[in-house]
Backbone as XML, in Angstrom:
<?xml version="1.0"?>
<chain id="A" units="angstrom">
  <residue number="1" name="MET">
    <atom name="N" x="8.919" y="-3.893" z="10.201"/>
    <atom name="CA" x="8.572" y="-2.503" z="9.967"/>
    <atom name="C" x="9.850" y="-1.681" z="9.932"/>
  </residue>
  <residue number="2" name="ALA">
    <atom name="N" x="9.907" y="-0.731" z="9.025"/>
    <atom name="CA" x="11.097" y="0.109" z="8.882"/>
    <atom name="C" x="11.269" y="0.994" z="10.107"/>
  </residue>
  <residue number="3" name="ASN">
    <atom name="N" x="12.514" y="1.246" z="10.431"/>
    <atom name="CA" x="12.825" y="2.159" z="11.512"/>
    <atom name="C" x="12.415" y="3.563" z="11.069"/>
  </residue>
  <residue number="4" name="LEU">
    <atom name="N" x="11.589" y="4.223" z="11.857"/>
    <atom name="CA" x="11.074" y="5.533" z="11.462"/>
    <atom name="C" x="12.172" y="6.567" z="11.290"/>
  </residue>
  <residue number="5" name="SER">
    <atom name="N" x="13.259" y="6.444" z="12.018"/>
    <atom name="CA" x="14.349" y="7.406" z="11.867"/>
    <atom name="C" x="15.065" y="7.236" z="10.532"/>
  </residue>
  <residue number="6" name="GLU">
    <atom name="N" x="14.920" y="6.073" z="9.895"/>
    <atom name="CA" x="15.553" y="5.829" z="8.607"/>
    <atom name="C" x="14.612" y="6.105" z="7.442"/>
  </residue>
  <residue number="7" name="THR">
    <atom name="N" x="13.373" y="6.424" z="7.720"/>
    <atom name="CA" x="12.384" y="6.629" z="6.678"/>
    <atom name="C" x="12.535" y="8.014" z="6.083"/>
  </residue>
  <residue number="8" name="TYR">
    <atom name="N" x="12.542" y="8.079" z="4.760"/>
    <atom name="CA" x="12.643" y="9.356" z="4.056"/>
    <atom name="C" x="11.312" y="10.083" z="4.179"/>
  </residue>
  <residue number="9" name="VAL">
    <atom name="N" x="11.341" y="11.345" z="4.523"/>
    <atom name="CA" x="10.125" y="12.146" z="4.647"/>
    <atom name="C" x="10.145" y="13.209" z="3.568"/>
  </residue>
  <residue number="10" name="GLU">
    <atom name="N" x="9.133" y="13.194" z="2.739"/>
    <atom name="CA" x="8.983" y="14.183" z="1.663"/>
    <atom name="C" x="8.433" y="15.453" z="2.286"/>
  </residue>
  <residue number="11" name="SER">
    <atom name="N" x="9.124" y="16.577" z="2.118"/>
    <atom name="CA" x="8.695" y="17.791" z="2.809"/>
    <atom name="C" x="7.840" y="18.704" z="1.953"/>
  </residue>
  <residue number="12" name="GLU">
    <atom name="N" x="8.094" y="18.777" z="0.643"/>
    <atom name="CA" x="7.378" y="19.738" z="-0.184"/>
    <atom name="C" x="6.161" y="19.148" z="-0.883"/>
  </residue>
  <residue number="13" name="VAL">
    <atom name="N" x="6.218" y="17.887" z="-1.219"/>
    <atom name="CA" x="5.137" y="17.262" z="-1.969"/>
    <atom name="C" x="4.514" y="16.192" z="-1.095"/>
  </residue>
  <residue number="14" name="TYR">
    <atom name="N" x="3.184" y="16.217" z="-1.032"/>
    <atom name="CA" x="2.517" y="15.175" z="-0.275"/>
    <atom name="C" x="1.218" y="14.832" z="-0.969"/>
  </residue>
  <residue number="15" name="LEU">
    <atom name="N" x="0.433" y="14.009" z="-0.350"/>
    <atom name="CA" x="-0.827" y="13.550" z="-0.927"/>
    <atom name="C" x="-1.828" y="14.695" z="-1.045"/>
  </residue>
  <residue number="16" name="GLU">
    <atom name="N" x="-2.685" y="14.589" z="-2.033"/>
    <atom name="CA" x="-3.804" y="15.522" z="-2.130"/>
    <atom name="C" x="-4.652" y="15.337" z="-0.875"/>
  </residue>
  <residue number="17" name="PRO">
    <atom name="N" x="-5.174" y="16.405" z="-0.302"/>
    <atom name="CA" x="-5.950" y="16.290" z="0.946"/>
    <atom name="C" x="-7.125" y="15.319" z="0.839"/>
  </residue>
  <residue number="18" name="GLU">
    <atom name="N" x="-7.776" y="15.282" z="-0.320"/>
    <atom name="CA" x="-8.917" y="14.369" z="-0.487"/>
    <atom name="C" x="-8.474" y="12.911" z="-0.396"/>
  </residue>
  <residue number="19" name="LEU">
    <atom name="N" x="-7.338" y="12.597" z="-1.026"/>
    <atom name="CA" x="-6.845" y="11.221" z="-0.975"/>
    <atom name="C" x="-6.364" y="10.875" z="0.424"/>
  </residue>
  <residue number="20" name="GLU">
    <atom name="N" x="-5.700" y="11.817" z="1.071"/>
    <atom name="CA" x="-5.258" y="11.559" z="2.445"/>
    <atom name="C" x="-6.453" y="11.230" z="3.335"/>
  </residue>
  <residue number="21" name="MET">
    <atom name="N" x="-7.542" y="11.997" z="3.193"/>
    <atom name="CA" x="-8.748" y="11.732" z="3.980"/>
    <atom name="C" x="-9.343" y="10.371" z="3.616"/>
  </residue>
  <residue number="22" name="GLU">
    <atom name="N" x="-9.365" y="10.059" z="2.327"/>
    <atom name="CA" x="-9.892" y="8.755" z="1.888"/>
    <atom name="C" x="-9.082" y="7.610" z="2.490"/>
  </residue>
  <residue number="23" name="LEU">
    <atom name="N" x="-7.760" y="7.738" z="2.463"/>
    <atom name="CA" x="-6.912" y="6.692" z="3.035"/>
    <atom name="C" x="-7.107" y="6.591" z="4.545"/>
  </residue>
  <residue number="24" name="GLN">
    <atom name="N" x="-7.219" y="7.738" z="5.225"/>
    <atom name="CA" x="-7.487" y="7.717" z="6.674"/>
    <atom name="C" x="-8.802" y="6.990" z="6.964"/>
  </residue>
  <residue number="25" name="ASN">
    <atom name="N" x="-9.833" y="7.284" z="6.174"/>
    <atom name="CA" x="-11.130" y="6.636" z="6.365"/>
    <atom name="C" x="-11.046" y="5.136" z="6.114"/>
  </residue>
  <residue number="26" name="ARG">
    <atom name="N" x="-10.360" y="4.749" z="5.043"/>
    <atom name="CA" x="-10.205" y="3.323" z="4.738"/>
    <atom name="C" x="-9.457" y="2.613" z="5.867"/>
  </residue>
  <residue number="27" name="LEU">
    <atom name="N" x="-8.388" y="3.245" z="6.365"/>
    <atom name="CA" x="-7.622" y="2.636" z="7.450"/>
    <atom name="C" x="-8.446" y="2.538" z="8.730"/>
  </residue>
  <residue number="28" name="SER">
    <atom name="N" x="-9.296" y="3.507" z="8.978"/>
    <atom name="CA" x="-10.180" y="3.438" z="10.149"/>
    <atom name="C" x="-11.160" y="2.274" z="10.019"/>
  </residue>
  <residue number="29" name="ARG">
    <atom name="N" x="-11.689" y="2.078" z="8.807"/>
    <atom name="CA" x="-12.598" y="0.938" z="8.593"/>
    <atom name="C" x="-11.857" y="-0.385" z="8.773"/>
  </residue>
  <residue number="30" name="ILE">
    <atom name="N" x="-10.615" y="-0.440" z="8.282"/>
    <atom name="CA" x="-9.807" y="-1.656" z="8.457"/>
    <atom name="C" x="-9.559" y="-1.905" z="9.930"/>
  </residue>
  <residue number="31" name="GLU">
    <atom name="N" x="-9.254" y="-0.852" z="10.654"/>
    <atom name="CA" x="-9.025" y="-0.962" z="12.101"/>
    <atom name="C" x="-10.261" y="-1.535" z="12.799"/>
  </residue>
  <residue number="32" name="GLY">
    <atom name="N" x="-11.434" y="-1.034" z="12.433"/>
    <atom name="CA" x="-12.675" y="-1.557" z="13.003"/>
    <atom name="C" x="-12.912" y="-3.001" z="12.603"/>
  </residue>
  <residue number="33" name="HIS">
    <atom name="N" x="-12.579" y="-3.335" z="11.376"/>
    <atom name="CA" x="-12.741" y="-4.703" z="10.895"/>
    <atom name="C" x="-11.845" y="-5.644" z="11.701"/>
  </residue>
  <residue number="34" name="ILE">
    <atom name="N" x="-10.624" y="-5.218" z="11.976"/>
    <atom name="CA" x="-9.698" y="-6.043" z="12.762"/>
    <atom name="C" x="-10.243" y="-6.256" z="14.172"/>
  </residue>
  <residue number="35" name="ARG">
    <atom name="N" x="-10.785" y="-5.201" z="14.761"/>
    <atom name="CA" x="-11.395" y="-5.355" z="16.095"/>
    <atom name="C" x="-12.532" y="-6.377" z="16.046"/>
  </residue>
  <residue number="36" name="GLY">
    <atom name="N" x="-13.309" y="-6.346" z="14.973"/>
    <atom name="CA" x="-14.403" y="-7.306" z="14.811"/>
    <atom name="C" x="-13.896" y="-8.735" z="14.717"/>
  </residue>
  <residue number="37" name="VAL">
    <atom name="N" x="-12.791" y="-8.931" z="14.010"/>
    <atom name="CA" x="-12.223" y="-10.276" z="13.884"/>
    <atom name="C" x="-11.681" y="-10.750" z="15.230"/>
  </residue>
  <residue number="38" name="LYS">
    <atom name="N" x="-11.055" y="-9.851" z="15.989"/>
    <atom name="CA" x="-10.580" y="-10.220" z="17.317"/>
    <atom name="C" x="-11.747" y="-10.659" z="18.203"/>
  </residue>
  <residue number="39" name="GLU">
    <atom name="N" x="-12.857" y="-9.949" z="18.088"/>
    <atom name="CA" x="-14.050" y="-10.302" z="18.843"/>
    <atom name="C" x="-14.574" y="-11.672" z="18.401"/>
  </residue>
  <residue number="40" name="MET">
    <atom name="N" x="-14.596" y="-11.915" z="17.091"/>
    <atom name="CA" x="-15.022" y="-13.219" z="16.577"/>
    <atom name="C" x="-14.149" y="-14.330" z="17.137"/>
  </residue>
  <residue number="41" name="LEU">
    <atom name="N" x="-12.846" y="-14.075" z="17.204"/>
    <atom name="CA" x="-11.914" y="-15.067" z="17.726"/>
    <atom name="C" x="-12.196" y="-15.360" z="19.193"/>
  </residue>
  <residue number="42" name="SER">
    <atom name="N" x="-12.432" y="-14.318" z="19.970"/>
    <atom name="CA" x="-12.707" y="-14.540" z="21.395"/>
    <atom name="C" x="-14.059" y="-15.210" z="21.615"/>
  </residue>
  <residue number="43" name="GLU">
    <atom name="N" x="-14.961" y="-15.091" z="20.644"/>
    <atom name="CA" x="-16.270" y="-15.767" z="20.711"/>
    <atom name="C" x="-16.208" y="-17.188" z="20.151"/>
  </residue>
  <residue number="44" name="HIS">
    <atom name="N" x="-15.015" y="-17.600" z="19.746"/>
    <atom name="CA" x="-14.788" y="-18.939" z="19.184"/>
    <atom name="C" x="-15.620" y="-19.194" z="17.935"/>
  </residue>
  <residue number="45" name="ARG">
    <atom name="N" x="-15.705" y="-18.190" z="17.069"/>
    <atom name="CA" x="-16.410" y="-18.360" z="15.797"/>
    <atom name="C" x="-15.651" y="-19.338" z="14.923"/>
  </residue>
  <residue number="46" name="ASP">
    <atom name="N" x="-16.329" y="-19.883" z="13.946"/>
    <atom name="CA" x="-15.709" y="-20.914" z="13.105"/>
    <atom name="C" x="-14.535" y="-20.349" z="12.299"/>
  </residue>
  <residue number="47" name="CYS">
    <atom name="N" x="-13.578" y="-21.218" z="12.038"/>
    <atom name="CA" x="-12.346" y="-20.825" z="11.339"/>
    <atom name="C" x="-12.631" y="-20.285" z="9.945"/>
  </residue>
  <residue number="48" name="GLU">
    <atom name="N" x="-13.583" y="-20.881" z="9.243"/>
    <atom name="CA" x="-13.889" y="-20.423" z="7.888"/>
    <atom name="C" x="-14.319" y="-18.958" z="7.896"/>
  </residue>
  <residue number="49" name="SER">
    <atom name="N" x="-15.167" y="-18.590" z="8.836"/>
    <atom name="CA" x="-15.609" y="-17.193" z="8.934"/>
    <atom name="C" x="-14.441" y="-16.267" z="9.238"/>
  </residue>
  <residue number="50" name="LEU">
    <atom name="N" x="-13.557" y="-16.689" z="10.138"/>
    <atom name="CA" x="-12.383" y="-15.888" z="10.460"/>
    <atom name="C" x="-11.489" y="-15.719" z="9.239"/>
  </residue>
  <residue number="51" name="LEU">
    <atom name="N" x="-11.263" y="-16.788" z="8.503"/>
    <atom name="CA" x="-10.416" y="-16.711" z="7.319"/>
    <atom name="C" x="-11.016" y="-15.804" z="6.255"/>
  </residue>
  <residue number="52" name="ILE">
    <atom name="N" x="-12.307" y="-15.866" z="6.088"/>
    <atom name="CA" x="-12.985" y="-14.991" z="5.124"/>
    <atom name="C" x="-12.796" y="-13.532" z="5.520"/>
  </residue>
  <residue number="53" name="GLN">
    <atom name="N" x="-12.956" y="-13.239" z="6.795"/>
    <atom name="CA" x="-12.798" y="-11.860" z="7.258"/>
    <atom name="C" x="-11.352" y="-11.384" z="7.131"/>
  </residue>
  <residue number="54" name="LEU">
    <atom name="N" x="-10.399" y="-12.269" z="7.418"/>
    <atom name="CA" x="-8.987" y="-11.908" z="7.264"/>
    <atom name="C" x="-8.643" y="-11.653" z="5.798"/>
  </residue>
  <residue number="55" name="ALA">
    <atom name="N" x="-9.226" y="-12.431" z="4.903"/>
    <atom name="CA" x="-9.003" y="-12.192" z="3.472"/>
    <atom name="C" x="-9.577" y="-10.832" z="3.063"/>
  </residue>
  <residue number="56" name="ALA">
    <atom name="N" x="-10.721" y="-10.483" z="3.620"/>
    <atom name="CA" x="-11.319" y="-9.175" z="3.318"/>
    <atom name="C" x="-10.430" y="-8.043" z="3.829"/>
  </residue>
  <residue number="57" name="ILE">
    <atom name="N" x="-9.851" y="-8.215" z="5.002"/>
    <atom name="CA" x="-8.938" y="-7.210" z="5.554"/>
    <atom name="C" x="-7.709" y="-7.076" z="4.672"/>
  </residue>
  <residue number="58" name="ARG">
    <atom name="N" x="-7.161" y="-8.210" z="4.264"/>
    <atom name="CA" x="-5.985" y="-8.168" z="3.386"/>
    <atom name="C" x="-6.320" y="-7.440" z="2.081"/>
  </residue>
  <residue number="59" name="GLY">
    <atom name="N" x="-7.485" y="-7.716" z="1.522"/>
    <atom name="CA" x="-7.903" y="-7.030" z="0.296"/>
    <atom name="C" x="-8.023" y="-5.533" z="0.504"/>
  </residue>
  <residue number="60" name="ALA">
    <atom name="N" x="-8.576" y="-5.127" z="1.636"/>
    <atom name="CA" x="-8.721" y="-3.698" z="1.934"/>
    <atom name="C" x="-7.358" y="-3.033" z="2.101"/>
  </residue>
  <residue number="61" name="ILE">
    <atom name="N" x="-6.442" y="-3.711" z="2.766"/>
    <atom name="CA" x="-5.082" y="-3.176" z="2.925"/>
    <atom name="C" x="-4.401" y="-3.066" z="1.563"/>
  </residue>
  <residue number="62" name="ASN">
    <atom name="N" x="-4.594" y="-4.066" z="0.720"/>
    <atom name="CA" x="-4.016" y="-4.018" z="-0.624"/>
    <atom name="C" x="-4.522" y="-2.808" z="-1.395"/>
  </residue>
  <residue number="63" name="GLN">
    <atom name="N" x="-5.803" y="-2.501" z="-1.266"/>
    <atom name="CA" x="-6.364" y="-1.351" z="-1.970"/>
    <atom name="C" x="-5.761" y="-0.036" z="-1.460"/>
  </residue>
  <residue number="64" name="VAL">
    <atom name="N" x="-5.556" y="0.072" z="-0.155"/>
    <atom name="CA" x="-4.907" y="1.264" z="0.400"/>
    <atom name="C" x="-3.481" y="1.382" z="-0.149"/>
  </residue>
  <residue number="65" name="THR">
    <atom name="N" x="-2.779" y="0.254" z="-0.187"/>
    <atom name="CA" x="-1.408" y="0.241" z="-0.691"/>
    <atom name="C" x="-1.350" y="0.710" z="-2.139"/>
  </residue>
  <residue number="66" name="VAL">
    <atom name="N" x="-2.233" y="0.184" z="-2.969"/>
    <atom name="CA" x="-2.235" y="0.546" z="-4.386"/>
    <atom name="C" x="-2.584" y="2.020" z="-4.568"/>
  </residue>
  <residue number="67" name="LYS">
    <atom name="N" x="-3.594" y="2.510" z="-3.846"/>
    <atom name="CA" x="-3.972" y="3.928" z="-3.964"/>
    <atom name="C" x="-2.820" y="4.835" z="-3.540"/>
  </residue>
  <residue number="68" name="LEU">
    <atom name="N" x="-2.155" y="4.479" z="-2.450"/>
    <atom name="CA" x="-1.018" y="5.271" z="-1.983"/>
    <atom name="C" x="0.117" y="5.225" z="-3.007"/>
  </residue>
  <residue number="69" name="LEU">
    <atom name="N" x="0.393" y="4.063" z="-3.552"/>
    <atom name="CA" x="1.449" y="3.941" z="-4.550"/>
    <atom name="C" x="1.129" y="4.756" z="-5.799"/>
  </residue>
  <residue number="70" name="GLU">
    <atom name="N" x="-0.089" y="4.710" z="-6.257"/>
    <atom name="CA" x="-0.483" y="5.499" z="-7.423"/>
    <atom name="C" x="-0.223" y="6.987" z="-7.189"/>
  </residue>
  <residue number="71" name="GLU">
    <atom name="N" x="-0.625" y="7.471" z="-6.028"/>
    <atom name="CA" x="-0.435" y="8.888" z="-5.724"/>
    <atom name="C" x="1.044" y="9.210" z="-5.515"/>
  </residue>
  <residue number="72" name="HIS">
    <atom name="N" x="1.766" y="8.282" z="-4.922"/>
    <atom name="CA" x="3.208" y="8.472" z="-4.728"/>
    <atom name="C" x="3.893" y="8.660" z="-6.078"/>
  </residue>
  <residue number="73" name="ILE">
    <atom name="N" x="3.533" y="7.838" z="-7.040"/>
    <atom name="CA" x="4.123" y="7.963" z="-8.372"/>
    <atom name="C" x="3.704" y="9.282" z="-9.010"/>
  </residue>
  <residue number="74" name="ARG">
    <atom name="N" x="2.434" y="9.609" z="-8.899"/>
    <atom name="CA" x="1.912" y="10.815" z="-9.534"/>
    <atom name="C" x="2.520" y="12.084" z="-8.936"/>
  </residue>
  <residue number="75" name="MET">
    <atom name="N" x="2.662" y="12.130" z="-7.625"/>
    <atom name="CA" x="3.126" y="13.354" z="-6.969"/>
    <atom name="C" x="4.626" y="13.315" z="-6.635"/>
  </residue>
  <residue number="76" name="CYS">
    <atom name="N" x="5.014" y="12.399" z="-5.807"/>
    <atom name="CA" x="6.370" y="12.399" z="-5.262"/>
    <atom name="C" x="7.421" y="12.031" z="-6.304"/>
  </residue>
  <residue number="77" name="VAL">
    <atom name="N" x="7.178" y="10.950" z="-7.027"/>
    <atom name="CA" x="8.167" y="10.510" z="-8.006"/>
    <atom name="C" x="8.269" y="11.532" z="-9.129"/>
  </residue>
  <residue number="78" name="ALA">
    <atom name="N" x="7.134" y="11.981" z="-9.634"/>
    <atom name="CA" x="7.152" y="12.977" z="-10.711"/>
    <atom name="C" x="7.875" y="14.245" z="-10.267"/>
  </residue>
  <residue number="79" name="SER">
    <atom name="N" x="7.649" y="14.684" z="-9.047"/>
    <atom name="CA" x="8.303" y="15.876" z="-8.520"/>
    <atom name="C" x="9.809" y="15.673" z="-8.407"/>
  </residue>
  <residue number="80" name="GLY">
    <atom name="N" x="10.218" y="14.506" z="-7.909"/>
    <atom name="CA" x="11.641" y="14.208" z="-7.782"/>
    <atom name="C" x="12.347" y="14.184" z="-9.122"/>
  </residue>
  <residue number="81" name="VAL">
    <atom name="N" x="11.698" y="13.586" z="-10.106"/>
    <atom name="CA" x="12.281" y="13.545" z="-11.447"/>
    <atom name="C" x="12.362" y="14.959" z="-12.027"/>
  </residue>
  <residue number="82" name="ALA">
    <atom name="N" x="11.295" y="15.738" z="-11.875"/>
    <atom name="CA" x="11.260" y="17.107" z="-12.412"/>
    <atom name="C" x="12.305" y="17.999" z="-11.755"/>
  </residue>
  <residue number="83" name="SER">
    <atom name="N" x="12.644" y="17.734" z="-10.491"/>
    <atom name="CA" x="13.611" y="18.572" z="-9.785"/>
    <atom name="C" x="15.053" y="18.140" z="-10.027"/>
  </residue>
  <residue number="84" name="GLY">
    <atom name="N" x="15.241" y="17.159" z="-10.898"/>
    <atom name="CA" x="16.595" y="16.730" z="-11.216"/>
    <atom name="C" x="17.129" y="15.628" z="-10.325"/>
  </residue>
  <residue number="85" name="GLU">
    <atom name="N" x="16.315" y="15.086" z="-9.460"/>
    <atom name="CA" x="16.730" y="14.003" z="-8.566"/>
    <atom name="C" x="16.166" y="12.677" z="-9.033"/>
  </residue>
  <residue number="86" name="GLY">
    <atom name="N" x="16.113" y="12.496" z="-10.348"/>
    <atom name="CA" x="15.457" y="11.336" z="-10.939"/>
    <atom name="C" x="16.005" y="10.006" z="-10.474"/>
  </residue>
  <residue number="87" name="MET">
    <atom name="N" x="17.307" y="9.839" z="-10.489"/>
    <atom name="CA" x="17.887" y="8.541" z="-10.130"/>
    <atom name="C" x="17.619" y="8.197" z="-8.657"/>
  </residue>
  <residue number="88" name="MET">
    <atom name="N" x="17.799" y="9.174" z="-7.773"/>
    <atom name="CA" x="17.546" y="8.929" z="-6.361"/>
    <atom name="C" x="16.064" y="8.613" z="-6.139"/>
  </residue>
  <residue number="89" name="THR">
    <atom name="N" x="15.198" y="9.368" z="-6.796"/>
    <atom name="CA" x="13.765" y="9.159" z="-6.664"/>
    <atom name="C" x="13.369" y="7.786" z="-7.182"/>
  </residue>
  <residue number="90" name="LEU">
    <atom name="N" x="13.899" y="7.403" z="-8.328"/>
    <atom name="CA" x="13.572" y="6.097" z="-8.897"/>
    <atom name="C" x="14.152" y="4.962" z="-8.055"/>
  </residue>
  <residue number="91" name="ASP">
    <atom name="N" x="15.310" y="5.169" z="-7.454"/>
    <atom name="CA" x="15.872" y="4.158" z="-6.545"/>
    <atom name="C" x="14.955" y="3.947" z="-5.347"/>
  </residue>
  <residue number="92" name="ARG">
    <atom name="N" x="14.426" y="5.038" z="-4.776"/>
    <atom name="CA" x="13.493" y="4.907" z="-3.646"/>
    <atom name="C" x="12.219" y="4.193" z="-4.088"/>
  </residue>
  <residue number="93" name="LEU">
    <atom name="N" x="11.726" y="4.523" z="-5.283"/>
    <atom name="CA" x="10.534" y="3.851" z="-5.796"/>
    <atom name="C" x="10.804" y="2.366" z="-5.980"/>
  </residue>
  <residue number="94" name="LYS">
    <atom name="N" x="11.959" y="2.043" z="-6.521"/>
    <atom name="CA" x="12.333" y="0.639" z="-6.720"/>
    <atom name="C" x="12.351" y="-0.119" z="-5.396"/>
  </residue>
  <residue number="95" name="ARG">
    <atom name="N" x="12.926" y="0.488" z="-4.358"/>
    <atom name="CA" x="12.955" y="-0.155" z="-3.030"/>
    <atom name="C" x="11.543" y="-0.340" z="-2.488"/>
  </residue>
  <residue number="96" name="SER">
    <atom name="N" x="10.698" y="0.679" z="-2.684"/>
    <atom name="CA" x="9.315" y="0.581" z="-2.213"/>
    <atom name="C" x="8.576" y="-0.542" z="-2.928"/>
  </residue>
  <residue number="97" name="LEU">
    <atom name="N" x="8.729" y="-0.604" z="-4.241"/>
    <atom name="CA" x="8.069" y="-1.661" z="-5.012"/>
    <atom name="C" x="8.579" y="-3.035" z="-4.597"/>
  </residue>
  <residue number="98" name="ALA">
    <atom name="N" x="9.876" y="-3.161" z="-4.364"/>
    <atom name="CA" x="10.443" y="-4.444" z="-3.930"/>
    <atom name="C" x="9.841" y="-4.872" z="-2.597"/>
  </residue>
  <residue number="99" name="THR">
    <atom name="N" x="9.671" y="-3.928" z="-1.686"/>
    <atom name="CA" x="9.059" y="-4.245" z="-0.392"/>
    <atom name="C" x="7.615" y="-4.699" z="-0.569"/>
  </residue>
  <residue number="100" name="ILE">
    <atom name="N" x="6.876" y="-3.983" z="-1.395"/>
    <atom name="CA" x="5.476" y="-4.337" z="-1.639"/>
    <atom name="C" x="5.376" y="-5.731" z="-2.238"/>
  </residue>
  <residue number="101" name="VAL">
    <atom name="N" x="6.183" y="-5.998" z="-3.241"/>
    <atom name="CA" x="6.128" y="-7.295" z="-3.911"/>
    <atom name="C" x="6.555" y="-8.412" z="-2.958"/>
  </residue>
  <residue number="102" name="ARG">
    <atom name="N" x="7.582" y="-8.165" z="-2.185"/>
    <atom name="CA" x="8.087" y="-9.175" z="-1.253"/>
    <atom name="C" x="7.061" y="-9.531" z="-0.179"/>
  </residue>
  <residue number="103" name="HIS">
    <atom name="N" x="6.259" y="-8.567" z="0.234"/>
    <atom name="CA" x="5.346" y="-8.785" z="1.352"/>
    <atom name="C" x="3.901" y="-9.049" z="0.960"/>
  </residue>
  <residue number="104" name="GLY">
    <atom name="N" x="3.622" y="-9.110" z="-0.309"/>
    <atom name="CA" x="2.227" y="-9.356" z="-0.633"/>
    <atom name="C" x="1.973" y="-9.713" z="-2.076"/>
  </residue>
  <residue number="105" name="ASN">
    <atom name="N" x="1.732" y="-10.998" z="-2.332"/>
    <atom name="CA" x="1.436" y="-11.422" z="-3.694"/>
    <atom name="C" x="0.142" y="-10.822" z="-4.198"/>
  </residue>
  <residue number="106" name="CYS">
    <atom name="N" x="-0.816" y="-10.580" z="-3.315"/>
    <atom name="CA" x="-2.081" y="-9.971" z="-3.749"/>
    <atom name="C" x="-1.835" y="-8.554" z="-4.253"/>
  </residue>
  <residue number="107" name="VAL">
    <atom name="N" x="-0.985" y="-7.812" z="-3.569"/>
    <atom name="CA" x="-0.653" y="-6.462" z="-4.012"/>
    <atom name="C" x="0.086" y="-6.550" z="-5.337"/>
  </residue>
  <residue number="108" name="ARG">
    <atom name="N" x="0.996" y="-7.499" z="-5.461"/>
    <atom name="CA" x="1.736" y="-7.655" z="-6.706"/>
    <atom name="C" x="0.772" y="-7.923" z="-7.850"/>
  </residue>
  <residue number="109" name="ALA">
    <atom name="N" x="-0.190" y="-8.802" z="-7.645"/>
    <atom name="CA" x="-1.165" y="-9.110" z="-8.693"/>
    <atom name="C" x="-1.944" y="-7.857" z="-9.093"/>
  </residue>
  <residue number="110" name="GLU">
    <atom name="N" x="-2.303" y="-7.036" z="-8.124"/>
    <atom name="CA" x="-3.029" y="-5.801" z="-8.427"/>
    <atom name="C" x="-2.137" y="-4.826" z="-9.190"/>
  </residue>
  <residue number="111" name="LEU">
    <atom name="N" x="-0.867" y="-4.739" z="-8.814"/>
    <atom name="CA" x="0.058" y="-3.853" z="-9.525"/>
    <atom name="C" x="0.268" y="-4.317" z="-10.958"/>
  </residue>
  <residue number="112" name="VAL">
    <atom name="N" x="0.341" y="-5.623" z="-11.159"/>
    <atom name="CA" x="0.454" y="-6.162" z="-12.509"/>
    <atom name="C" x="-0.800" y="-5.808" z="-13.292"/>
  </residue>
  <residue number="113" name="ARG">
    <atom name="N" x="-1.963" y="-5.973" z="-12.669"/>
    <atom name="CA" x="-3.230" y="-5.717" z="-13.342"/>
    <atom name="C" x="-3.329" y="-4.275" z="-13.822"/>
  </residue>
  <residue number="114" name="ILE">
    <atom name="N" x="-2.873" y="-3.332" z="-12.996"/>
    <atom name="CA" x="-3.001" y="-1.934" z="-13.401"/>
    <atom name="C" x="-1.780" y="-1.433" z="-14.171"/>
  </residue>
  <residue number="115" name="GLY">
    <atom name="N" x="-0.810" y="-2.308" z="-14.404"/>
    <atom name="CA" x="0.280" y="-1.972" z="-15.300"/>
    <atom name="C" x="1.535" y="-1.407" z="-14.682"/>
  </residue>
  <residue number="116" name="TYR">
    <atom name="N" x="1.669" y="-1.400" z="-13.357"/>
    <atom name="CA" x="2.881" y="-0.875" z="-12.753"/>
    <atom name="C" x="4.035" y="-1.882" z="-12.812"/>
  </residue>
  <residue number="117" name="ILE">
    <atom name="N" x="3.701" y="-3.155" z="-12.842"/>
    <atom name="CA" x="4.741" y="-4.182" z="-12.937"/>
    <atom name="C" x="4.445" y="-4.963" z="-14.206"/>
  </residue>
  <residue number="118" name="ILE">
    <atom name="N" x="5.427" y="-5.072" z="-15.048"/>
    <atom name="CA" x="5.264" y="-5.758" z="-16.316"/>
    <atom name="C" x="5.825" y="-7.163" z="-16.182"/>
  </residue>
  <residue number="119" name="HIS">
    <atom name="N" x="5.053" y="-8.129" z="-16.647"/>
    <atom name="CA" x="5.536" y="-9.510" z="-16.617"/>
    <atom name="C" x="6.837" y="-9.616" z="-17.405"/>
  </residue>
  <residue number="120" name="ARG">
    <atom name="N" x="7.728" y="-10.463" z="-16.968"/>
    <atom name="CA" x="9.012" y="-10.630" z="-17.658"/>
    <atom name="C" x="8.803" y="-11.057" z="-19.110"/>
  </residue>
  <residue number="121" name="ASP">
    <atom name="N" x="7.709" y="-11.758" z="-19.403"/>
    <atom name="CA" x="7.438" y="-12.212" z="-20.768"/>
    <atom name="C" x="7.232" y="-11.037" z="-21.717"/>
  </residue>
  <residue number="122" name="HIS">
    <atom name="N" x="6.849" y="-9.879" z="-21.207"/>
    <atom name="CA" x="6.547" y="-8.731" z="-22.043"/>
    <atom name="C" x="7.692" y="-7.742" z="-22.147"/>
  </residue>
  <residue number="123" name="GLN">
    <atom name="N" x="8.816" y="-8.032" z="-21.530"/>
    <atom name="CA" x="9.943" y="-7.087" z="-21.567"/>
    <atom name="C" x="10.753" y="-7.263" z="-22.826"/>
  </residue>
</chain>
């Protein structure tokens, strides 16, 4: 996890309130789902059921990641480019995308599907 003191904080542009609430709700459901899996583990439920639930959690996290990235591009990146800080903004986006791709092939597949990452064959 990144050191919070090193994390860039956008002060003027942020998520639309509706999306922020949606992401908070999704994360709360994920949190509850994780508690349920912990309970399943302590009840010695079968491994297949645990793996299925963990895959569902990963899918839910991937969806939160993609929604946040979409809004980040729409609001934060567009604002940075419009304000003349295009290169710095795009460098931060590049680092964010590299982190996402490095830590989750499922997220990468979703980003490819929606067109944010282009296969090398198409460049």
